[in-house]
C-alpha positions in Angstrom: 23.0 0.5 57.6 21.7 -1.0 54.7 20.3 -4.1 54.1 19.6 -7.0 51.4 16.2 -5.9 51.1 16.0 -2.1 50.8 18.8 -2.5 48.4 18.2 -5.0 45.9 14.3 -6.2 46.4 12.5 -3.0 46.7 13.9 -1.6 43.5 13.1 -5.0 41.8 9.5 -4.9 43.1 9.2 -1.2 42.5 10.0 -1.3 38.7 8.1 -4.3 38.3 4.9 -2.5 39.0 5.9 0.2 37.2 6.3 -1.7 33.9 2.8 -3.8 34.9 1.1 -0.4 35.3 2.8 0.9 32.0 2.1 -2.5 30.3 -1.8 -2.0 30.9 -1.8 1.4 30.2 -0.5 0.3 26.8 -2.7 -2.4 26.2 -5.7 -0.7 26.8 -4.4 2.2 24.6 -4.0 -0.3 21.5 -7.4 -2.0 22.4 -9.4 1.2 22.4 -7.5 2.7 19.5 -7.5 -0.1 17.3 -10.8 -0.1 15.7 -10.4 3.8 15.2 -6.9 3.1 13.4 -8.7 -0.1 11.3 -11.7 2.0 10.2 -9.4 5.2 9.3 -7.6 2.8 6.8 -10.4 1.2 5.6 -11.8 4.5 4.5 -8.0 5.8 3.5 -8.0 2.7 1.0 -11.4 2.8 -0.1 -10.6 6.7 -1.2 -7.7 5.6 -2.9 -9.5 2.9 -5.0 -12.1 5.8 -6.0 -9.3 7.8 -7.1 -7.5 5.1 -9.5 -11.1 3.9 -10.5 -13.5 7.0 -10.3 -16.3 5.7 -12.0 -17.0 2.8 -9.3 -19.5 2.8 -7.2 -18.2 0.5 -4.5 -15.7 -2.3 -4.5 -15.5 -6.1 -3.3 -12.4 -8.1 -2.9 -11.7 -10.6 -5.2 -10.0 -13.6 -3.9 -7.8 -15.4 -6.3 -5.8 -18.9 -6.0 -2.6 -17.2 -6.9 -1.3 -13.4 -8.0 0.9 -12.7 -9.6 4.2 -11.6 -8.1 4.2 -7.9 -6.8 0.1 -8.0 -6.6 -1.2 -8.3 -3.2 -4.9 -7.5 -3.6 -7.4 -7.0 -6.6 -10.9 -5.5 -6.3 -13.9 -5.4 -8.7 -15.9 -2.7 -8.9 -19.7 -3.6 -8.1 -20.9 -1.9 -11.0 -18.7 -3.7 -13.5 -16.5 -0.2 -14.1 -13.7 -2.3 -13.5 -10.7 -3.2 -11.3 -8.1 -2.0 -8.8 -4.9 -3.8 -8.2 -3.0 -3.2 -4.7 0.8 -3.8 -6.1 4.1 -3.2 -4.8 7.5 -3.8 -5.6 11.6 -3.5 -4.7 12.4 0.5 -5.7 16.0 1.6 -4.9 15.4 3.1 -1.4 12.8 0.2 -0.5 9.2 -1.2 -0.6 7.4 1.0 -3.2 3.5 0.5 -2.7 0.9 1.3 -5.3 -2.5 1.2 -7.1 -3.3 1.0 -10.1 -7.0 1.0 -11.8 -8.0 -0.5 -15.1 -11.3 -0.1 -16.9 -13.7 -2.3 -18.2 -11.8 -1.5 -21.3 -8.6 -2.6 -20.7 -7.2 1.1 -20.2 -5.9 2.2 -17.3 -7.7 4.3 -15.4 -5.5 5.8 -12.7 -2.2 5.1 -10.7 -0.8 6.1 -7.7 2.3 5.3 -5.4 0.5 4.7 -1.7 4.0 4.6 0.3 7.7 4.4 -0.7 11.0 5.3 0.6 12.7 6.4 -2.6 15.6 9.5 -2.7 14.0 12.9 -2.2 14.6 14.6 -5.5 15.0 11.3 -7.6 13.1 8.3 -6.8 10.7 10.0 -5.2 9.6 12.0 -8.4 7.7 8.6 -9.3 4.8 9.8 -7.2 5.1 13.1 -8.8 2.6 14.3 -11.3 4.7 13.8 -14.2 5.4 10.8 -14.0 2.1 9.4 -12.7 0.0 11.6 -15.7 2.0 9.1 -18.3 -0.3 5.7 -17.7 -3.9 6.7 -17.8 -5.3 5.4 -21.2 -2.5 3.1 -21.5 -3.0 0.0 -22.4 -0.9 -3.5 -21.4 1.6 -2.4 -24.1 2.4 0.9 -22.3 3.7 2.3 -25.1 5.1 6.0 -24.6 5.8 5.4 -20.6 9.1 6.5 -20.1 11.6 6.2 -17.1 12.7 9.4 -14.6 16.5 10.2 -16.0 18.1 9.8 -12.8 15.6 7.2 -11.3 15.4 4.2 -13.6 15.3 2.0 -10.6 12.4 3.4 -9.0 10.9 4.3 -12.2 11.3 1.0 -13.9 9.8 -0.6 -10.7 6.8 1.4 -10.9 6.8 0.3 -14.6 7.0 -3.4 -13.4 4.4 -3.3 -10.5 1.8 -1.7 -13.2 2.7 -4.5 -15.7 1.8 -7.1 -12.8 -1.6 -5.7 -12.7 -2.2 -6.1 -16.2 -0.9 -9.7 -15.7 -3.4 -9.8 -12.8 -6.2 -8.1 -15.1 -5.8 -11.4 -17.6 -6.3 -13.6 -14.7 -9.6 -11.8 -13.3 -11.2 -11.0 -16.6 -10.8 -15.0 -17.5 -12.0 -16.2 -14.5 
């Protein structure tokens, strides 16, 4: 013979205890891994900044009242080698995040796509060397930079992101 306590209350109590134990374990894991993940992200970001502005020694973030659309962060090389701009834009498959290094002479020292969800074999080619190698040595005119055939939305997006980095460069050089 069954009763309401065994049929309804006991399973609810057991499931509640299981949920509490699992939630506590997840919170404990997150609390212990968050600093490690944050340190790894900082190291990866510093490595990316050094990759696009190799003549820099270290960086300090530049705080501006208002950044151009698509520019999320600006870093200045402590040794005066130039600036690094974290940029993002809307590509064909979603948000493209990149980084642009501009030397103190106003020329691009390097560019890199950090993350994207573009179509493999088409828009994803914007992260590859033939496209990215067009940018180093360019000034704000970006003369000679061409889009990728079949991936014009993605490549135009990245070119626009670089253009916005130059807009931010003009702001920080004037500040």
